[in-house]
C-alpha positions in Angstrom: -20.0 -37.7 12.4 -16.7 -38.8 13.9 -18.2 -41.5 16.2 -18.0 -45.3 16.1 -20.8 -47.5 14.9 -23.4 -48.5 17.5 -26.8 -50.1 17.9 -29.7 -47.7 17.8 -32.8 -48.2 20.0 -36.5 -47.4 19.5 -37.1 -45.7 22.9 -37.8 -42.0 23.4 -34.9 -39.7 24.2 -35.6 -36.5 26.1 -33.6 -33.3 25.7 -34.6 -30.9 28.4 -33.4 -27.3 28.0 -33.5 -25.3 31.3 -34.6 -21.7 31.3 -37.2 -19.2 32.2 -40.4 -18.3 30.3 -41.2 -14.8 29.2 -39.6 -12.0 27.2 -38.0 -10.6 30.4 -35.7 -13.7 30.5 -35.4 -14.6 26.8 -31.9 -13.1 26.2 -30.3 -13.8 29.6 -27.4 -16.0 30.5 -29.9 -18.3 32.3 -31.6 -19.1 29.0 -28.7 -20.1 26.8 -29.9 -23.7 27.0 -33.1 -22.5 25.3 -31.0 -20.8 22.6 -29.3 -24.2 21.9 -32.7 -26.0 21.9 -33.9 -23.6 19.2 -30.7 -24.2 17.2 -31.3 -28.0 17.5 -34.9 -27.7 16.4 -33.8 -25.8 13.3 -30.9 -28.1 12.5 -33.2 -31.2 12.8 -36.1 -29.5 11.0 -38.5 -30.1 13.9 -42.0 -28.6 14.0 -42.5 -25.5 16.1 -42.4 -25.8 19.8 -45.9 -26.1 21.3 -47.0 -25.8 24.9 -48.4 -28.9 26.5 -48.6 -29.3 30.3 -45.4 -28.4 32.0 -43.3 -27.9 28.9 -43.2 -26.5 25.4 -41.9 -29.2 23.2 -41.4 -30.6 19.7 -40.5 -34.0 18.3 -37.7 -34.6 15.8 -37.6 -37.2 13.2 -34.0 -37.0 12.3 -33.0 -40.2 14.1 -34.0 -43.8 14.1 -35.6 -43.4 17.5 -38.0 -40.7 18.8 -36.3 -37.6 20.1 -38.2 -34.8 21.9 -36.9 -31.3 22.8 -38.5 -29.8 25.8 -38.4 -26.3 27.5 -40.0 -26.3 31.0 -42.7 -23.8 31.5 -42.2 -24.0 35.3 -39.5 -21.4 35.7 -36.0 -22.5 36.5 -36.3 -23.1 40.2 -39.1 -25.6 39.6 -37.6 -27.5 36.7 -38.2 -30.8 38.5 -41.9 -30.4 38.0 -41.4 -30.7 34.3 -39.4 -33.9 34.7 -42.2 -35.3 36.9 -44.7 -34.5 34.2 -42.5 -36.2 31.5 -42.0 -39.3 33.6 -45.8 -39.6 34.2 -46.5 -39.3 30.5 -43.6 -41.1 28.7 -41.7 -44.3 29.0 -38.1 -43.4 29.5 -35.3 -43.8 32.0 -34.0 -40.3 33.1 -30.6 -41.8 34.0 -30.1 -43.0 30.4 -32.6 -41.3 28.1 -32.5 -37.7 29.3 -30.0 -35.0 28.5 -30.4 -31.7 30.4 -29.0 -28.6 28.7 -28.0 -26.0 31.3 -26.0 -22.8 31.7 -22.9 -23.0 33.9 -21.0 -20.2 35.5 -18.0 -22.5 36.2 -17.2 -22.6 32.5 -16.3 -19.5 30.5 -18.3 -18.5 27.4 -17.2 -20.5 24.5 -16.9 -23.8 26.4 -19.3 -26.7 27.0 -19.0 -30.0 28.7 -20.9 -33.3 28.7 -21.3 -34.9 32.1 -23.1 -38.2 33.1 -23.8 -36.9 36.7 -22.8 -34.3 39.2 -23.9 -32.0 42.0 -26.1 -29.0 41.2 -23.2 -26.7 42.0 -25.6 -24.0 43.2 -27.8 -24.2 40.1 -31.4 -24.2 41.2 -32.7 -25.9 38.1 -30.4 -28.9 38.5 -31.2 -29.0 42.2 -34.9 -29.1 41.5 -34.4 -32.0 39.1 -32.1 -33.9 41.5 -34.7 -33.4 44.2 -37.5 -34.9 42.1 -35.4 -37.9 40.9 -33.7 -38.5 44.2 -30.3 -38.8 42.4 -27.7 -36.7 40.6 -27.3 -39.5 38.0 -28.6 -37.8 34.9 -26.7 -36.5 31.9 -26.2 -32.9 31.3 -24.5 -30.6 28.8 -23.1 -27.6 30.6 -22.9 -24.4 28.5 -20.4 -21.8 29.8 -21.6 -18.4 30.7 -18.7 -17.4 33.0 -18.6 -15.6 36.4 -18.8 -11.9 37.1 -15.4 -10.2 37.4 -16.8 -7.9 40.1 -17.4 -9.7 43.4 -20.1 -7.1 44.2 -22.4 -8.6 41.6 -24.7 -11.3 42.9 -24.7 -14.5 40.9 -28.5 -14.4 40.7 -28.3 -10.9 39.1 -25.5 -12.1 36.8 -27.4 -15.1 35.3 -30.6 -13.1 34.9 -28.8 -10.4 32.9 -28.0 -10.5 29.2 -24.4 -11.5 28.2 -22.2 -8.9 26.6 -22.0 -9.0 22.8 -18.6 -10.8 23.0 -19.9 -13.3 25.5 -23.0 -14.0 23.4 -20.8 -14.5 20.3 -18.6 -16.9 22.2 -21.6 -18.9 23.4 -23.2 -19.1 20.0 -19.8 -20.1 18.4 -20.0 -23.4 20.4 -23.5 -24.5 19.1 -22.4 -26.2 16.0 -20.0 -28.5 17.9 -22.5 -28.8 20.8 -25.1 -30.1 18.3 -22.6 -32.7 17.1 -22.0 -33.7 20.7 -25.7 -34.1 21.4 -26.1 -36.1 18.2 -23.2 -38.4 19.3 -24.9 -38.8 22.7 -28.2 -39.7 21.1 -26.7 -42.4 18.9 -23.7 -43.7 20.9 -24.1 -42.7 24.5 -22.4 -40.5 27.0 -19.0 -42.1 27.2 -18.4 -41.8 23.5 -19.7 -38.2 23.6 -17.4 -37.2 26.4 -14.4 -38.8 24.8 -15.0 -37.2 21.5 -16.1 -33.7 22.6 -14.8 -32.9 26.1 -11.5 -31.5 24.8 -9.6 -28.5 26.2 -9.4 -25.3 24.2 
């Protein structure tokens, strides 16, 4: 990995992939973060995701510290409940040790961005987490899904619909590099991750 050397800690790192449960939502734009979580689990040879409380999760042993992948089972608009559950059951600092994977209409398919903070930007999942934490200071990886070209299409309808084949291929094409970006964040932090992977295309 093209990142500098750094000290590695022993604390738990949480990767929280936002999405909606159920077959109805599985292939929609709002669930692209779950697609990436599944890709990470395969790449890191994690056990199968198992439901437990407010999330379905797995633990990965590919790193010197404990890494957990979580998919909230609360539905998107109540994602903050999953964060509350994790804070109650685990010892971690959400501002430092949590990375939220999330779809973003402000980025086109085929783009992603690491960010250390930011407003929800109309995203109900991020708003729910910000409300629970009382801050917007938590790291997120934004996965582009684009905006509808037709202004008559409601954004809620757009994100709850499947992407076109071309859009899906563009999203999936970023997952290899997104995986590297997440691994860089895990081992070296957000600043290194942004400097290395937030490049224009």
